[in-house]
N, CA, C and O of each residue as an XYZ file, in Angstrom:
344
protein
N       1.108     -0.945      0.068
C      -0.205     -0.075      0.077
C       0.887      1.681     -0.113
O       1.779      2.217      0.545
N       0.316      1.926     -1.065
C       1.029      3.716     -0.454
C       0.668      4.260      0.881
O       0.192      3.740      1.890
N       1.055      5.507      0.566
C       1.718      5.802      2.126
C       0.686      6.738      1.270
O       0.602      6.675      0.044
N      -0.395      7.966      2.420
C      -0.985      8.745      1.944
C      -0.212      9.707      1.442
O       0.960      9.609      1.805
N      -0.650     11.340      0.156
C       0.354     12.628      0.132
C       0.565     12.773      1.108
O       0.189     11.850      1.831
N       1.253     13.916      1.789
C       1.643     14.535      2.864
C       1.017     16.373      2.302
O       1.203     16.840      1.178
N       0.447     16.933      3.213
C      -0.035     18.023      2.168
C       1.378     18.902      2.648
O       1.800     18.719      3.789
N       2.221     20.047      1.546
C       2.930     20.915      1.989
C       2.496     21.976      3.376
O       1.881     23.038      3.278
N       2.805     21.595      4.147
C       2.625     23.629      5.708
C       3.357     24.269      5.005
O       4.369     24.058      4.336
N       2.562     25.288      5.294
C       3.346     26.959      5.306
C       5.234     27.244      4.701
O       6.309     26.812      5.115
N       5.149     27.443      4.458
C       6.159     28.200      4.745
C       7.854     26.799      4.396
O       9.018     27.068      4.692
N       7.510     25.833      3.921
C       8.052     24.088      4.049
C       8.774     25.188      2.287
O       9.850     25.026      1.711
N       7.819     26.031      2.002
C       8.934     25.891      0.195
C       9.425     24.428     -0.300
O       9.016     23.268     -0.265
N      10.757     25.300     -0.875
C      10.997     23.390     -1.842
C      11.125     22.193     -1.183
O      11.432     21.128     -1.719
N      10.818     22.421      0.338
C      11.628     20.882      1.376
C      10.173     20.149      1.149
O      10.134     19.009      1.614
N       9.080     20.570      0.569
C       8.201     20.228      0.301
C       8.324     18.579     -1.063
O       7.928     17.421     -0.931
N       8.775     19.018     -1.794
C       8.636     18.817     -3.157
C       9.274     17.377     -3.805
O      10.485     17.379     -3.585
N       8.886     16.243     -4.478
C       9.595     15.127     -3.901
C      11.550     15.650     -4.809
O      12.113     16.363     -5.640
N      11.743     14.486     -3.664
C      14.201     15.249     -4.878
C      14.661     13.737     -3.929
O      14.386     12.908     -3.061
N      15.673     14.299     -5.061
C      16.394     12.685     -4.727
C      17.878     13.148     -3.501
O      18.415     14.200     -3.155
N      18.059     11.686     -3.187
C      19.096     12.068     -1.669
C      20.404     13.134     -2.447
O      21.192     13.995     -2.057
N      20.113     12.576     -3.529
C      21.901     13.821     -4.348
C      21.746     14.784     -4.140
O      22.465     15.348     -3.315
N      20.346     15.692     -5.032
C      20.232     16.806     -4.698
C      20.245     17.695     -3.519
O      20.845     18.769     -3.482
N      19.341     17.036     -2.274
C      19.409     17.321     -1.356
C      20.583     17.412     -0.930
O      20.910     18.527     -0.526
N      22.095     15.776     -0.841
C      23.036     16.340     -0.486
C      23.595     17.582     -1.261
O      24.050     18.312     -0.380
N      23.742     18.049     -2.217
C      24.512     18.952     -3.282
C      24.206     20.049     -2.605
O      25.024     20.899     -2.252
N      22.169     20.085     -2.251
C      21.973     21.455     -1.857
C      21.218     21.557     -0.833
O      20.013     21.775     -0.708
N      22.512     21.276      0.282
C      22.290     21.446      1.398
C      21.880     23.089      1.764
O      23.093     23.299      1.774
N      21.623     23.676      1.898
C      21.131     25.309      2.253
C      19.545     24.503      2.175
O      18.839     24.321      3.166
N      19.260     24.166      1.040
C      18.271     24.760      1.489
C      16.959     23.893      1.579
O      15.945     24.134      0.925
N      17.113     22.785      2.528
C      16.423     21.640      2.856
C      17.192     22.128      5.093
O      16.824     21.431      6.040
N      17.805     22.902      5.206
C      18.315     23.000      6.612
C      17.303     24.402      7.286
O      16.937     25.461      6.776
N      17.134     23.904      8.393
C      15.857     24.833      9.052
C      16.760     25.761      9.426
O      17.541     25.281     10.249
N      17.086     27.425      9.043
C      17.878     28.213      9.733
C      17.673     27.950     11.277
O      16.613     27.761     11.874
N      19.119     27.990     11.828
C      19.659     28.440     13.750
C      19.692     29.736     13.095
O      20.015     30.145     11.980
N      19.231     30.255     14.204
C      19.991     31.853     14.148
C      20.845     32.019     14.968
O      21.692     32.859     14.664
N      20.995     31.317     16.320
C      22.500     30.906     17.504
C      24.274     31.206     15.809
O      25.274     31.918     15.908
N      23.968     30.575     14.974
C      25.088     30.223     13.856
C      24.640     31.354     13.290
O      25.826     31.684     13.280
N      23.840     32.683     12.592
C      23.433     33.400     11.929
C      23.449     34.223     12.634
O      22.993     35.164     11.985
N      23.682     34.573     13.626
C      24.307     36.086     14.543
C      25.730     35.627     14.667
O      26.638     36.419     14.414
N      26.017     34.202     15.100
C      27.202     34.877     14.947
C      28.712     35.101     13.621
O      29.881     35.426     13.829
N      27.840     34.681     12.040
C      28.057     34.787     11.948
C      28.028     36.387     10.602
O      28.836     36.617      9.702
N      26.998     37.042     10.934
C      26.901     38.591     11.658
C      28.108     38.810     12.100
O      29.144     38.326     11.644
N      28.007     39.477     12.914
C      28.944     39.450     13.961
C      30.259     39.577     13.654
O      31.113     40.445     13.837
N      30.202     38.015     12.908
C      32.111     38.150     12.574
C      31.932     38.983     10.805
O      32.818     38.859      9.960
N      31.266     39.396     10.675
C      31.392     39.532      9.073
C      31.071     41.427      9.080
O      31.378     42.071      8.076
N      30.367     42.217     10.462
C      30.896     43.046     11.377
C      31.766     43.614     11.738
O      32.124     44.732     11.368
N      32.378     42.740     12.740
C      34.182     42.925     12.689
C      34.710     42.556     12.523
O      35.760     42.728     13.142
N      34.592     41.125     10.976
C      36.007     42.095     10.441
C      35.369     43.484      9.780
O      36.020     44.351     10.364
N      34.791     43.917      9.216
C      33.566     44.814      8.449
C      34.334     46.279      9.187
O      34.433     47.242      8.426
N      34.751     46.415     10.316
C      35.008     47.254     11.490
C      36.337     47.261     11.087
O      36.830     48.318     10.691
N      37.095     46.070     11.135
C      38.348     46.507     11.509
C      38.989     46.643     10.355
O      39.990     47.329     10.564
N      38.867     46.166      8.660
C      39.263     46.950      7.976
C      38.731     49.042      7.957
O      39.242     50.044      7.456
N      37.820     48.842      8.577
C      37.360     51.286      8.513
C      38.012     50.759      9.675
O      39.135     51.265      9.665
N      37.895     49.986     10.702
C      39.667     50.478     11.275
C      41.360     51.038     11.142
O      42.039     51.925     11.659
N      41.577     49.862     10.052
C      42.746     50.008      9.804
C      43.208     51.213      8.709
O      44.337     51.694      8.605
N      41.588     51.682      7.650
C      41.996     52.164      6.705
C      42.121     53.613      7.336
O      42.653     54.547      6.736
N      41.559     53.710      8.647
C      41.481     55.129      9.527
C      42.454     55.528      9.615
O      42.638     56.612      9.060
N      43.591     54.901     10.339
C      44.231     54.383     11.255
C      45.749     54.047     10.229
O      46.774     53.399     10.442
N      45.073     55.129      8.681
C      46.158     54.621      7.918
C      46.261     55.363      7.353
O      47.277     55.363      6.657
N      45.200     56.661      7.218
C      44.337     57.884      6.474
C      45.003     58.843      7.311
O      45.349     59.954      6.910
N      45.226     58.299      8.776
C      45.398     59.004     10.563
C      46.885     59.957     10.183
O      47.044     61.150      9.923
N      47.963     58.637     10.314
C      49.351     57.956      9.705
C      49.714     59.632      8.448
O      50.708     60.353      8.541
N      48.672     59.786      7.518
C      49.675     60.285      6.079
C      49.674     58.914      5.672
O      50.885     58.928      5.450
N      49.372     57.827      5.406
C      50.141     57.184      4.180
C      49.610     57.213      3.465
O      48.555     57.369      4.080
N      49.151     57.189      1.851
C      49.346     56.700      0.453
C      49.317     54.762     -0.113
O      50.036     53.802      0.164
N      48.736     54.850     -0.530
C      49.009     53.908     -1.473
C      49.733     54.147     -2.747
O      49.189     54.522     -3.786
N      50.815     53.939     -2.616
C      51.629     54.239     -3.796
C      51.465     53.218     -5.219
O      50.967     52.121     -4.963
N      51.773     53.425     -6.458
C      51.871     52.213     -7.413
C      53.232     52.453     -8.226
O      53.360     53.234     -9.169
N      54.465     51.426     -7.541
C      55.466     51.018     -8.558
C      55.379     51.190    -10.051
O      54.368     51.064    -10.741
N      57.020     51.607    -10.578
C      56.726     51.028    -11.558
C      56.231     49.813    -12.248
O      55.421     49.710    -13.169
N      57.007     48.772    -11.490
C      57.316     47.660    -11.979
C      55.159     46.793    -11.915
O      54.755     45.670    -12.215
N      54.472     47.937    -11.433
C      53.072     47.847    -11.264
C      52.796     47.031     -9.669
O      51.621     46.681     -9.559
N      53.646     46.694     -8.486
C      54.146     46.391     -7.718
C      53.025     48.372     -6.037
O      53.443     49.522     -5.901
N      52.049     47.849     -5.482
C      51.790     48.495     -5.065
C      52.152     48.563     -3.294
O      51.886     47.580     -2.603
N      52.798     49.866     -2.649
C      52.819     49.782     -1.146
C      52.347     51.338     -0.485
O      51.739     52.271     -1.009
N      52.831     51.186      0.694
C      52.479     51.938      1.507
C      53.404     53.734      1.859
O      54.088     53.641      2.878
N      53.460     54.833      1.353
C      54.401     55.805      1.352
C      53.694     56.872      1.847
O      52.716     57.425      1.344
N      54.419     57.184      3.150
C      54.105     58.227      3.950
C      54.251     59.236      3.031
O      55.141     59.113      2.190
N      53.138     60.783      3.026
C      52.477     62.094      2.492
C      53.728     62.647      2.872
O      53.659     62.862      4.082
N      54.563     62.898      2.540
C      55.702     63.826      2.073
C      55.307     65.517      1.243
O      55.812     65.865      0.175
N      54.468     66.224      1.925
C      54.350     67.189      1.975
C      55.867     68.417      1.491
O      56.828     68.503      2.255
N      55.810     69.210      0.210
C      56.864     70.663      0.194
C      56.624     71.790      1.331
O      57.377     72.306      2.156
N      55.266     71.949      1.025
C      54.627     73.614      1.244
C      54.959     73.486      3.118
O      55.598     74.483      3.454
N      54.808     72.970      3.779
C      55.172     72.543      5.474
C      56.764     72.403      5.765
O      57.294     72.533      6.868
N      57.368     72.128      4.616
C      59.451     72.070      5.899
C      59.328     73.525      5.056
O      60.220     74.369      5.147
């Protein structure tokens, strides 16, 4: 005997469709339920990384450094030297 067809609940999305185990393994994110703790840790990590990059850029700018491109195409930080202040 076959099992009765299960009606999909609202919000199930693609989880309610028939699929193969290979498809589910390859597209794991489509079938995993959202985890608030992991999502919060990821948001904190991304915000921390962006904040650190912004902080480092502001420190280089405050110290008077700029990105200089050498004749061979490499980039390096150089200290700004003004001829007007000497």
